[in-house]
Backbone as JSON Lines, residues from 0, in Angstrom:
{"i":0,"aa":"X","n":[-7.22,-16.81,-4.45],"ca":[-6.31,-15.79,-4.95],"c":[-5.06,-16.45,-5.5]}
{"i":1,"aa":"X","n":[-4.78,-16.18,-6.73],"ca":[-3.57,-16.69,-7.33],"c":[-2.44,-15.73,-7.08]}
{"i":2,"aa":"X","n":[-1.27,-16.29,-6.76],"ca":[-0.08,-15.46,-6.58],"c":[0.31,-14.92,-7.95]}
{"i":3,"aa":"X","n":[0.43,-13.61,-8.05],"ca":[0.74,-12.99,-9.33],"c":[2.06,-12.25,-9.32]}
{"i":4,"aa":"X","n":[2.56,-11.93,-8.13],"ca":[3.8,-11.17,-8.01],"c":[4.59,-11.71,-6.84]}
{"i":5,"aa":"X","n":[5.89,-11.84,-7.04],"ca":[6.77,-12.22,-5.94],"c":[8.13,-11.6,-6.19]}
{"i":6,"aa":"X","n":[8.69,-11.0,-5.13],"ca":[10.0,-10.38,-5.22],"c":[10.67,-10.5,-3.86]}
{"i":7,"aa":"X","n":[11.93,-10.87,-3.87],"ca":[12.7,-10.98,-2.62],"c":[13.67,-9.83,-2.52]}
{"i":8,"aa":"X","n":[13.65,-9.15,-1.39],"ca":[14.51,-8.0,-1.14],"c":[15.5,-8.4,-0.05]}
{"i":9,"aa":"X","n":[16.77,-8.52,-0.44],"ca":[17.8,-8.95,0.51],"c":[18.38,-7.78,1.3]}
{"i":10,"aa":"X","n":[18.34,-6.58,0.69],"ca":[18.84,-5.39,1.39],"c":[18.15,-4.16,0.82]}
{"i":11,"aa":"X","n":[18.31,-3.03,1.5],"ca":[17.62,-1.81,1.1],"c":[18.02,-1.32,-0.29]}
{"i":12,"aa":"X","n":[19.2,-1.7,-0.76],"ca":[19.63,-1.3,-2.1],"c":[18.71,-1.87,-3.18]}
{"i":13,"aa":"X","n":[18.01,-2.96,-2.88],"ca":[17.12,-3.6,-3.86],"c":[15.69,-3.08,-3.78]}
{"i":14,"aa":"X","n":[15.42,-2.23,-2.83],"ca":[14.05,-1.78,-2.58],"c":[13.47,-1.01,-3.76]}
{"i":15,"aa":"X","n":[14.24,-0.11,-4.34],"ca":[13.72,0.68,-5.46],"c":[13.4,-0.22,-6.66]}
{"i":16,"aa":"X","n":[14.26,-1.2,-6.94],"ca":[13.98,-2.12,-8.04],"c":[12.71,-2.92,-7.76]}
{"i":17,"aa":"X","n":[12.53,-3.34,-6.51],"ca":[11.31,-4.06,-6.13],"c":[10.09,-3.17,-6.34]}
{"i":18,"aa":"X","n":[10.19,-1.91,-5.98],"ca":[9.07,-0.97,-6.14],"c":[8.75,-0.77,-7.63]}
{"i":19,"aa":"X","n":[9.78,-0.67,-8.46],"ca":[9.57,-0.51,-9.9],"c":[8.82,-1.73,-10.46]}
{"i":20,"aa":"X","n":[9.29,-2.91,-10.14],"ca":[8.65,-4.15,-10.62],"c":[7.21,-4.26,-10.09]}
{"i":21,"aa":"X","n":[7.02,-3.92,-8.82],"ca":[5.7,-4.01,-8.23],"c":[4.74,-3.02,-8.88]}
{"i":22,"aa":"X","n":[5.21,-1.8,-9.14],"ca":[4.35,-0.81,-9.78],"c":[4.0,-1.22,-11.21]}
{"i":23,"aa":"X","n":[4.92,-1.86,-11.91],"ca":[4.61,-2.39,-13.24],"c":[3.48,-3.41,-13.13]}
{"i":24,"aa":"X","n":[3.57,-4.27,-12.12],"ca":[2.5,-5.25,-11.86],"c":[1.18,-4.53,-11.57]}
{"i":25,"aa":"X","n":[1.23,-3.5,-10.73],"ca":[0.01,-2.78,-10.35],"c":[-0.66,-2.12,-11.55]}
{"i":26,"aa":"X","n":[0.12,-1.58,-12.44],"ca":[-0.44,-0.88,-13.6],"c":[-1.21,-1.81,-14.52]}
{"i":27,"aa":"X","n":[-0.97,-3.1,-14.43],"ca":[-1.67,-4.07,-15.26],"c":[-2.98,-4.54,-14.61]}
{"i":28,"aa":"X","n":[-3.26,-4.06,-13.41],"ca":[-4.46,-4.49,-12.67],"c":[-5.6,-3.51,-12.91]}
{"i":29,"aa":"X","n":[-6.81,-3.96,-12.63],"ca":[-7.97,-3.1,-12.84],"c":[-8.23,-2.16,-11.66]}
{"i":30,"aa":"X","n":[-7.71,-2.49,-10.49],"ca":[-7.91,-1.65,-9.3],"c":[-6.65,-0.87,-8.97]}
{"i":31,"aa":"X","n":[-6.84,0.32,-8.41],"ca":[-5.72,1.12,-7.94],"c":[-5.63,1.08,-6.42]}
{"i":32,"aa":"X","n":[-6.42,0.22,-5.8],"ca":[-6.39,0.07,-4.34],"c":[-5.52,-1.13,-4.01]}
{"i":33,"aa":"X","n":[-4.51,-0.88,-3.15],"ca":[-3.59,-1.94,-2.77],"c":[-3.63,-2.08,-1.26]}
{"i":34,"aa":"X","n":[-3.99,-3.27,-0.79],"ca":[-4.03,-3.58,0.64],"c":[-2.72,-4.25,1.02]}
{"i":35,"aa":"X","n":[-1.97,-3.62,1.93],"ca":[-0.69,-4.15,2.36],"c":[-0.84,-4.89,3.68]}
{"i":36,"aa":"X","n":[-0.55,-6.18,3.66],"ca":[-0.61,-7.02,4.84],"c":[0.81,-7.32,5.31]}
{"i":37,"aa":"X","n":[0.96,-7.5,6.59],"ca":[2.27,-7.86,7.15],"c":[2.35,-7.48,8.61]}
{"i":38,"aa":"X","n":[3.23,-8.14,9.29],"ca":[3.4,-7.89,10.72],"c":[4.0,-6.5,10.94]}
{"i":39,"aa":"X","n":[3.86,-6.01,12.17],"ca":[4.49,-4.75,12.56],"c":[6.0,-4.88,12.3]}
{"i":40,"aa":"X","n":[6.56,-3.9,11.62],"ca":[7.99,-3.91,11.34],"c":[8.4,-4.71,10.12]}
{"i":41,"aa":"X","n":[7.44,-5.24,9.37],"ca":[7.78,-6.04,8.19],"c":[8.33,-5.19,7.05]}
{"i":42,"aa":"X","n":[8.0,-3.89,7.05],"ca":[8.51,-3.01,6.0],"c":[7.44,-2.43,5.09]}
{"i":43,"aa":"X","n":[6.19,-2.46,5.52],"ca":[5.11,-1.94,4.68],"c":[5.3,-0.45,4.37]}
{"i":44,"aa":"X","n":[5.51,0.36,5.41],"ca":[5.68,1.79,5.21],"c":[6.92,2.08,4.38]}
{"i":45,"aa":"X","n":[8.0,1.39,4.65],"ca":[9.24,1.6,3.9],"c":[9.04,1.28,2.42]}
{"i":46,"aa":"X","n":[8.31,0.21,2.14],"ca":[8.05,-0.15,0.75],"c":[7.13,0.88,0.08]}
{"i":47,"aa":"X","n":[6.13,1.35,0.8],"ca":[5.24,2.37,0.25],"c":[6.03,3.66,-0.04]}
{"i":48,"aa":"X","n":[6.96,4.01,0.81],"ca":[7.83,5.17,0.55],"c":[8.59,4.99,-0.76]}
{"i":49,"aa":"X","n":[9.08,3.77,-1.0],"ca":[9.79,3.5,-2.25],"c":[8.84,3.62,-3.44]}
{"i":50,"aa":"X","n":[7.6,3.17,-3.28],"ca":[6.61,3.33,-4.35],"c":[6.34,4.8,-4.63]}
{"i":51,"aa":"X","n":[6.17,5.6,-3.57],"ca":[5.93,7.03,-3.74],"c":[7.09,7.7,-4.48]}
{"i":52,"aa":"X","n":[8.29,7.26,-4.19],"ca":[9.47,7.83,-4.85],"c":[9.45,7.51,-6.35]}
{"i":53,"aa":"X","n":[9.21,6.25,-6.7],"ca":[9.25,5.91,-8.13],"c":[8.02,6.44,-8.87]}
{"i":54,"aa":"X","n":[6.96,6.77,-8.11],"ca":[5.78,7.39,-8.72],"c":[5.94,8.9,-8.85]}
{"i":55,"aa":"X","n":[7.12,9.39,-8.47],"ca":[7.52,10.79,-8.65],"c":[6.66,11.78,-7.86]}
{"i":56,"aa":"X","n":[6.41,11.44,-6.59],"ca":[5.74,12.4,-5.72],"c":[6.78,13.38,-5.2]}
{"i":57,"aa":"X","n":[6.31,14.56,-4.84],"ca":[7.22,15.58,-4.31],"c":[7.74,15.17,-2.92]}
{"i":58,"aa":"X","n":[6.92,14.43,-2.19],"ca":[7.28,13.97,-0.84],"c":[7.2,12.46,-0.85]}
{"i":59,"aa":"X","n":[8.22,11.79,-0.35],"ca":[8.25,10.34,-0.38],"c":[7.49,9.69,0.76]}
{"i":60,"aa":"X","n":[6.86,10.48,1.58],"ca":[5.97,9.92,2.57],"c":[6.61,9.58,3.89]}
{"i":61,"aa":"X","n":[5.73,9.46,4.85],"ca":[6.08,8.98,6.18],"c":[4.9,8.15,6.61]}
{"i":62,"aa":"X","n":[5.03,7.46,7.68],"ca":[3.91,6.67,8.15],"c":[2.8,7.6,8.6]}
{"i":63,"aa":"X","n":[1.6,7.44,8.03],"ca":[0.51,8.32,8.44],"c":[-0.2,7.8,9.7]}
{"i":64,"aa":"X","n":[0.47,7.0,10.5],"ca":[-0.16,6.39,11.66],"c":[-0.89,7.4,12.53]}
{"i":65,"aa":"X","n":[-0.32,8.59,12.72],"ca":[-0.96,9.56,13.6],"c":[-2.1,10.29,12.9]}
{"i":66,"aa":"X","n":[-1.99,10.51,11.6],"ca":[-3.03,11.19,10.85],"c":[-3.99,10.19,10.21]}
{"i":67,"aa":"X","n":[-3.63,8.93,10.16],"ca":[-4.35,7.84,9.51],"c":[-4.3,7.9,7.99]}
{"i":68,"aa":"X","n":[-4.41,9.09,7.41],"ca":[-4.43,9.21,5.96],"c":[-3.5,10.35,5.55]}
{"i":69,"aa":"X","n":[-2.65,10.07,4.57],"ca":[-1.78,11.11,3.98],"c":[-2.03,11.12,2.48]}
{"i":70,"aa":"X","n":[-2.01,12.3,1.9],"ca":[-2.2,12.44,0.46],"c":[-0.93,13.0,-0.17]}
{"i":71,"aa":"X","n":[-0.66,12.53,-1.38],"ca":[0.5,12.96,-2.15],"c":[0.05,13.26,-3.56]}
{"i":72,"aa":"X","n":[0.88,13.97,-4.29],"ca":[0.58,14.26,-5.68],"c":[1.78,13.95,-6.55]}
{"i":73,"aa":"X","n":[1.48,13.34,-7.69],"ca":[2.48,13.07,-8.7],"c":[1.99,13.7,-10.0]}
{"i":74,"aa":"X","n":[2.86,14.46,-10.67],"ca":[2.47,15.03,-11.95],"c":[2.17,13.95,-12.97]}
{"i":75,"aa":"X","n":[2.75,12.78,-12.78],"ca":[2.56,11.67,-13.71],"c":[1.35,10.82,-13.33]}
{"i":76,"aa":"X","n":[1.19,10.53,-12.05],"ca":[0.17,9.56,-11.6],"c":[-0.99,10.19,-10.82]}
{"i":77,"aa":"X","n":[-0.98,11.49,-10.63],"ca":[-2.08,12.17,-9.96],"c":[-2.06,12.0,-8.45]}
{"i":78,"aa":"X","n":[-3.25,11.97,-7.88],"ca":[-3.42,11.88,-6.42],"c":[-3.13,10.46,-5.93]}
{"i":79,"aa":"X","n":[-2.38,10.39,-4.84],"ca":[-2.04,9.1,-4.22],"c":[-2.37,9.22,-2.74]}
{"i":80,"aa":"X","n":[-3.1,8.25,-2.22],"ca":[-3.5,8.25,-0.81],"c":[-2.83,7.08,-0.11]}
{"i":81,"aa":"X","n":[-2.26,7.35,1.05],"ca":[-1.61,6.32,1.88],"c":[-2.36,6.29,3.21]}
{"i":82,"aa":"X","n":[-2.98,5.16,3.51],"ca":[-3.74,4.99,4.74],"c":[-3.03,4.0,5.66]}
{"i":83,"aa":"X","n":[-2.93,4.33,6.91],"ca":[-2.38,3.42,7.91],"c":[-3.45,3.28,9.0]}
{"i":84,"aa":"X","n":[-4.14,2.17,8.98],"ca":[-5.29,1.98,9.87],"c":[-4.96,1.17,11.12]}
{"i":85,"aa":"X","n":[-3.71,1.17,11.51],"ca":[-3.3,0.42,12.7],"c":[-4.11,0.82,13.93]}
{"i":86,"aa":"X","n":[-4.4,2.1,14.07],"ca":[-5.08,2.6,15.28],"c":[-6.6,2.48,15.23]}
{"i":87,"aa":"X","n":[-7.18,2.06,14.1],"ca":[-8.63,1.9,14.06],"c":[-9.06,0.79,15.02]}
{"i":88,"aa":"X","n":[-10.11,1.06,15.75],"ca":[-10.64,0.05,16.67],"c":[-11.77,-0.75,16.03]}
{"i":89,"aa":"X","n":[-12.54,-0.08,15.15],"ca":[-13.64,-0.75,14.45],"c":[-13.68,-0.25,13.01]}
{"i":90,"aa":"X","n":[-14.24,-1.04,12.1],"ca":[-14.38,-0.58,10.72],"c":[-15.24,0.69,10.62]}
{"i":91,"aa":"X","n":[-16.18,0.85,11.52],"ca":[-17.05,2.02,11.49],"c":[-16.27,3.32,11.66]}
{"i":92,"aa":"X","n":[-15.16,3.29,12.4],"ca":[-14.34,4.5,12.56],"c":[-13.8,5.0,11.23]}
{"i":93,"aa":"X","n":[-13.65,4.11,10.26],"ca":[-13.14,4.5,8.95],"c":[-14.1,5.45,8.23]}
{"i":94,"aa":"X","n":[-15.39,5.32,8.53],"ca":[-16.36,6.23,7.91],"c":[-16.12,7.67,8.35]}
{"i":95,"aa":"X","n":[-15.65,7.86,9.6],"ca":[-15.39,9.21,10.11],"c":[-14.28,9.93,9.35]}
{"i":96,"aa":"X","n":[-13.38,9.17,8.76],"ca":[-12.28,9.79,8.0],"c":[-12.56,9.82,6.51]}
{"i":97,"aa":"X","n":[-13.75,9.38,6.1],"ca":[-14.13,9.45,4.7],"c":[-13.68,8.28,3.85]}
{"i":98,"aa":"X","n":[-13.67,7.09,4.42],"ca":[-13.18,5.92,3.69],"c":[-13.97,5.68,2.4]}
{"i":99,"aa":"X","n":[-15.25,5.97,2.39],"ca":[-16.05,5.75,1.18],"c":[-15.53,6.6,0.02]}
{"i":100,"aa":"X","n":[-15.22,7.86,0.29],"ca":[-14.71,8.73,-0.77],"c":[-13.32,8.29,-1.21]}
{"i":101,"aa":"X","n":[-12.51,7.89,-0.26],"ca":[-11.15,7.45,-0.59],"c":[-11.19,6.22,-1.49]}
{"i":102,"aa":"X","n":[-12.01,5.25,-1.14],"ca":[-12.06,4.0,-1.9],"c":[-12.85,4.13,-3.2]}
{"i":103,"aa":"X","n":[-13.74,5.12,-3.31],"ca":[-14.51,5.32,-4.53],"c":[-13.77,6.18,-5.54]}
{"i":104,"aa":"X","n":[-12.71,6.82,-5.12],"ca":[-11.95,7.7,-5.99],"c":[-11.18,6.88,-7.02]}
{"i":105,"aa":"X","n":[-10.68,7.55,-8.02],"ca":[-9.89,6.86,-9.05],"c":[-8.4,6.99,-8.79]}
{"i":106,"aa":"X","n":[-8.03,7.48,-7.61],"ca":[-6.62,7.67,-7.29],"c":[-5.99,6.35,-6.83]}
{"i":107,"aa":"X","n":[-4.68,6.34,-6.8],"ca":[-3.96,5.22,-6.2],"c":[-4.17,5.29,-4.7]}
{"i":108,"aa":"X","n":[-4.4,4.16,-4.08],"ca":[-4.63,4.12,-2.64],"c":[-3.88,2.94,-2.05]}
{"i":109,"aa":"X","n":[-2.95,3.21,-1.15],"ca":[-2.16,2.18,-0.48],"c":[-2.65,2.09,0.96]}
{"i":110,"aa":"X","n":[-3.12,0.92,1.37],"ca":[-3.75,0.74,2.67],"c":[-2.93,-0.23,3.52]}
{"i":111,"aa":"X","n":[-2.42,0.29,4.64],"ca":[-1.76,-0.58,5.62],"c":[-2.8,-0.99,6.66]}
{"i":112,"aa":"X","n":[-2.68,-2.19,7.16],"ca":[-3.6,-2.77,8.14],"c":[-5.03,-2.83,7.59]}
{"i":113,"aa":"X","n":[-5.21,-3.37,6.37],"ca":[-6.55,-3.43,5.77],"c":[-7.53,-4.31,6.55]}
{"i":114,"aa":"X","n":[-7.01,-5.23,7.34],"ca":[-7.9,-6.1,8.12],"c":[-8.74,-5.3,9.12]}
{"i":115,"aa":"X","n":[-8.27,-4.11,9.46],"ca":[-9.02,-3.24,10.38],"c":[-10.29,-2.68,9.72]}
{"i":116,"aa":"X","n":[-10.39,-2.79,8.39],"ca":[-11.54,-2.27,7.67],"c":[-12.68,-3.28,7.55]}
{"i":117,"aa":"X","n":[-12.48,-4.49,8.02],"ca":[-13.52,-5.51,7.85],"c":[-13.72,-5.78,6.37]}
{"i":118,"aa":"X","n":[-14.95,-5.67,5.91],"ca":[-15.25,-5.95,4.5],"c":[-15.46,-4.68,3.67]}
{"i":119,"aa":"X","n":[-14.87,-3.58,4.07],"ca":[-15.05,-2.31,3.36],"c":[-14.24,-2.21,2.07]}
{"i":120,"aa":"X","n":[-13.18,-2.99,1.94],"ca":[-12.38,-2.92,0.7],"c":[-13.18,-3.52,-0.45]}
{"i":121,"aa":"X","n":[-13.1,-2.9,-1.61],"ca":[-13.84,-3.43,-2.75],"c":[-13.26,-4.75,-3.25]}
{"i":122,"aa":"X","n":[-14.13,-5.55,-3.81],"ca":[-13.7,-6.81,-4.41],"c":[-12.76,-6.52,-5.58]}
{"i":123,"aa":"X","n":[-11.73,-7.29,-5.7],"ca":[-10.82,-7.14,-6.83],"c":[-9.61,-6.26,-6.57]}
{"i":124,"aa":"X","n":[-9.52,-5.68,-5.35],"ca":[-8.33,-4.87,-5.09],"c":[-7.11,-5.79,-4.94]}
{"i":125,"aa":"X","n":[-5.95,-5.22,-5.06],"ca":[-4.71,-5.98,-4.97],"c":[-4.37,-6.19,-3.5]}
{"i":126,"aa":"X","n":[-4.02,-7.4,-3.15],"ca":[-3.58,-7.71,-1.8],"c":[-2.1,-8.06,-1.85]}
{"i":127,"aa":"X","n":[-1.3,-7.23,-1.19],"ca":[0.15,-7.44,-1.12],"c":[0.5,-7.87,0.29]}
{"i":128,"aa":"X","n":[1.48,-8.73,0.39],"ca":[1.94,-9.18,1.7],"c":[3.45,-9.05,1.75]}
{"i":129,"aa":"X","n":[3.94,-8.49,2.85],"ca":[5.38,-8.37,3.06],"c":[5.71,-9.19,4.29]}
{"i":130,"aa":"X","n":[6.6,-10.14,4.11],"ca":[7.05,-10.96,5.23],"c":[8.54,-10.79,5.42]}
{"i":131,"aa":"X","n":[8.96,-10.89,6.64],"ca":[10.38,-10.77,7.01],"c":[10.86,-12.14,7.47]}
{"i":132,"aa":"X","n":[11.77,-12.7,6.71],"ca":[12.36,-13.99,7.07],"c":[13.84,-13.77,7.36]}
{"i":133,"aa":"X","n":[14.12,-13.41,8.61],"ca":[15.49,-13.17,9.06],"c":[16.19,-12.11,8.21]}
{"i":134,"aa":"X","n":[15.5,-11.0,7.96],"ca":[16.1,-9.9,7.2],"c":[15.8,-9.94,5.72]}
{"i":135,"aa":"X","n":[15.37,-11.08,5.2],"ca":[14.96,-11.19,3.8],"c":[13.49,-10.81,3.72]}
{"i":136,"aa":"X","n":[13.18,-9.74,2.99],"ca":[11.79,-9.32,2.84],"c":[11.24,-9.97,1.57]}
{"i":137,"aa":"X","n":[10.12,-10.63,1.7],"ca":[9.46,-11.24,0.56],"c":[8.15,-10.51,0.32]}
{"i":138,"aa":"X","n":[8.03,-9.96,-0.88],"ca":[6.85,-9.2,-1.25],"c":[6.07,-10.06,-2.25]}
{"i":139,"aa":"X","n":[4.83,-10.37,-1.9],"ca":[3.97,-11.12,-2.79],"c":[2.68,-10.34,-2.98]}
{"i":140,"aa":"X","n":[2.0,-10.6,-4.07],"ca":[0.73,-9.92,-4.32],"c":[-0.17,-10.79,-5.17]}
{"i":141,"aa":"X","n":[-1.46,-10.61,-4.95],"ca":[-2.48,-11.31,-5.71],"c":[-3.71,-10.42,-5.79]}
{"i":142,"aa":"X","n":[-4.61,-10.79,-6.66],"ca":[-5.85,-10.03,-6.84],"c":[-7.01,-10.9,-6.43]}
């Protein structure tokens, strides 16, 4: 995987600009599925909220940890699905929530804790990583 995107966020004031740049990067990719990797508390949900905002959804989202999957709508970008699979114990549990339909759809799909899915993610999806280095968030992505 070649690194294709990198952005450093020093404070929350830069988050929206990072989301704009990241979404520009995403629009140039062939997949609309984005797997977000990072430690607990790295800022995955916060960054996805910023993406939902710049994608002009009516609701900027919350962590779907309890529901596992949340859906949003944008008049500009259509259906957007946000999955938080932290609580999945096995990849097979994802079938119970309809992971096949979610991943086969043409909507934007942001997946937190993608490693919980095993090999269910399609080849070629975007893999983003958010790391926290003493308050400096580094967002990288590759395909």
